[in-house]
C-alpha positions in Angstrom: -2.9 32.2 16.7 -5.8 29.9 17.1 -6.1 29.4 13.3 -2.4 28.5 13.1 -2.7 26.0 16.0 -5.8 24.4 14.4 -4.1 24.1 11.0 -1.1 22.5 12.6 -3.3 20.0 14.4 -5.1 19.2 11.2 -1.8 18.4 9.5 -0.7 16.2 12.4 -3.9 14.2 12.3 -3.6 13.7 8.5 0.0 12.6 8.9 -0.9 10.1 11.6 -3.9 8.7 9.8 -1.8 8.4 6.7 0.9 6.4 8.3 1.0 2.7 7.5 0.0 0.6 10.5 2.3 -2.4 11.2 -0.7 -4.6 12.3 -3.9 -5.2 10.4 -7.0 -6.6 11.9 -9.1 -9.4 10.4 -12.6 -10.0 11.8 -14.1 -13.4 11.2 -17.8 -14.1 11.7 -18.5 -17.4 13.7 -21.8 -18.7 15.0 -22.9 -16.2 17.8 -19.2 -14.9 17.9 -16.7 -12.6 16.3 -13.1 -13.6 16.2 -10.4 -11.0 15.8 -7.0 -11.8 14.3 -3.9 -9.7 14.0 -1.9 -9.8 10.7 1.7 -8.8 10.8 2.8 -8.2 7.2 6.2 -6.7 8.2 9.6 -8.4 8.8 9.5 -7.4 12.4 8.0 -9.1 15.5 5.5 -7.0 17.4 3.8 -7.0 20.8 0.2 -6.0 20.5 -2.3 -4.8 23.0 -5.8 -5.3 21.5 -9.0 -4.0 23.2 -12.7 -4.0 22.1 -15.5 -1.7 23.4 -19.1 -1.5 22.5 -22.4 -3.2 23.2 -24.6 -6.2 22.4 -21.8 -8.7 23.2 -19.8 -10.0 26.1 -16.1 -10.7 26.4 -13.6 -11.9 29.0 -13.3 -9.7 32.0 -9.6 -10.4 32.3 -7.2 -7.5 31.9 -5.9 -7.3 28.3 -2.3 -8.6 27.8 0.3 -8.0 25.3 0.2 -10.7 22.5 3.3 -11.5 20.4 2.7 -11.5 16.7 5.8 -12.7 14.8 6.9 -11.4 11.5 4.7 -12.2 8.5 2.3 -14.1 10.6 -1.4 -14.2 11.8 -2.4 -14.6 15.4 -5.8 -14.9 17.1 -6.3 -11.9 19.4 -9.8 -12.1 20.8 -13.2 -13.6 20.5 -16.5 -11.8 21.7 -19.8 -13.6 22.2 -22.8 -11.9 20.6 -26.1 -11.4 22.3 -28.8 -13.5 20.6 -30.9 -11.5 18.1 -28.9 -8.2 18.5 -26.4 -6.7 16.2 -23.0 -5.9 17.9 -21.8 -2.4 18.0 -18.1 -2.2 18.6 -14.8 -0.3 18.1 -11.3 -1.8 18.7 -8.0 -0.3 19.5 -4.6 -1.7 18.5 -1.3 -0.6 20.2 1.8 -2.2 18.5 5.3 -2.1 19.9 8.4 -3.5 18.4 10.2 -3.3 21.8 9.4 -6.8 22.8 8.5 -7.8 26.4 9.3 -11.1 28.1 5.7 -11.0 29.5 4.0 -11.0 26.1 1.7 -13.9 25.5 3.0 -16.2 22.8 0.1 -17.9 21.0 0.0 -20.2 18.0 0.6 -18.3 14.8 0.1 -18.9 11.1 2.7 -17.8 8.6 1.2 -15.6 5.8 2.4 -14.8 2.4 3.2 -11.1 2.1 3.3 -9.7 -1.4 6.3 -7.5 -2.1 5.7 -3.8 -1.5 5.3 -1.5 -4.4 8.2 1.0 -4.9 7.3 4.6 -5.2 10.0 6.2 -7.4 11.6 9.5 -6.7 10.0 10.8 -9.9 6.6 9.7 -11.2 6.9 7.4 -14.2 4.5 7.4 -17.1 5.0 5.3 -20.2 3.4 6.1 -23.6 3.7 3.3 -26.2 3.0 3.5 -29.9 1.9 0.7 -32.2 5.5 0.1 -33.4 7.2 0.4 -30.1 9.7 -2.5 -29.8 11.2 -1.7 -26.4 7.9 -0.9 -24.6 6.9 -4.5 -23.6 10.4 -5.2 -22.0 10.5 -1.9 -20.1 7.0 -2.4 -18.8 7.6 -5.9 -17.8 10.8 -4.9 -15.9 9.0 -2.2 -14.0 6.3 -4.6 -13.1 8.8 -7.3 -12.0 10.6 -4.8 -9.8 7.4 -3.6 -8.3 7.7 0.1 -9.4 4.5 2.2 -9.3 4.0 3.7 -12.7 1.3 4.6 -15.2 1.0 3.2 -18.7 -0.9 4.5 -21.8 -1.3 2.8 -25.2 -1.5 5.8 -27.5 -3.8 3.9 -29.9 -6.3 3.6 -27.2 -5.9 7.1 -25.9 -6.3 9.5 -29.0 -6.7 12.6 -26.7 -3.3 11.9 -25.1 -1.8 11.1 -28.5 -3.0 14.4 -29.9 -1.5 16.3 -27.0 1.9 14.6 -27.4 1.7 15.2 -31.1 1.4 18.9 -30.4 4.5 18.7 -28.1 6.7 17.1 -30.7 5.2 18.7 -33.8 4.6 17.3 -37.3 8.3 16.3 -37.8 7.9 13.2 -35.6 5.4 10.5 -36.3 4.4 8.9 -33.0 3.3 5.8 -34.7 6.8 5.2 -36.1 8.6 5.4 -32.7 10.3 2.2 -31.7 10.9 3.4 -28.2 8.4 4.7 -25.6 7.7 8.3 -24.7 8.5 8.4 -21.1 7.5 11.1 -18.6 9.8 11.2 -15.6 8.8 13.7 -13.1 7.2 16.0 -15.7 10.1 15.7 -18.3 9.5 13.9 -21.5 12.0 11.4 -23.0 11.6 9.6 -26.4 15.0 7.9 -26.7 15.0 5.4 -23.8 15.7 2.0 -25.3 15.8 -0.3 -22.2 15.1 -0.6 -18.5 18.7 0.2 -17.5 18.6 3.5 -19.4 15.3 4.4 -17.7 16.7 3.8 -14.3 19.8 6.0 -15.2 17.5 8.9 -16.1 15.2 8.2 -13.0 18.1 8.4 -10.6 19.7 11.6 -12.0 19.3 14.6 -9.8 
């Protein structure tokens, strides 16, 4: 029973640690100070309660307040003053809530540029291109433009992979002569996909 409970707790901790946090913290070194900024890279506004604990520094004794960090923006949260000649030892805690409070402190904020998030497809995508592949560049460019996560291998640069694929298809097919890529979608190989649209069709099939 104890082992089962321990295993469940282990899974829960891993899930929580793996979850993406809505607010990231940036620490900036200043003369005799450390400044903490909250970066909100989401499309939601958040109220944030930020606290710092540790030694070899001092900070305001005022009770921490909720601070509003608007969507895609950066806000100064706190500055601590360092003791001269000593290295600060600290930990910080961030509690973010998208249920906004009227009492939250609204400070000046800076709009930040947030790169688009990568799309993790339902099936993993791997592209293998040969030296005569006409369609490869267009398909790869389309995947990059649409922010898909995928892997790409040039068979001329990966002789071991080329040899393995050659064994799969046998001597009847010359990999160097293929004008379309070999595509691995979720463990299944395709060699007749001619464009990005056909790839998406196969990708979205159940």
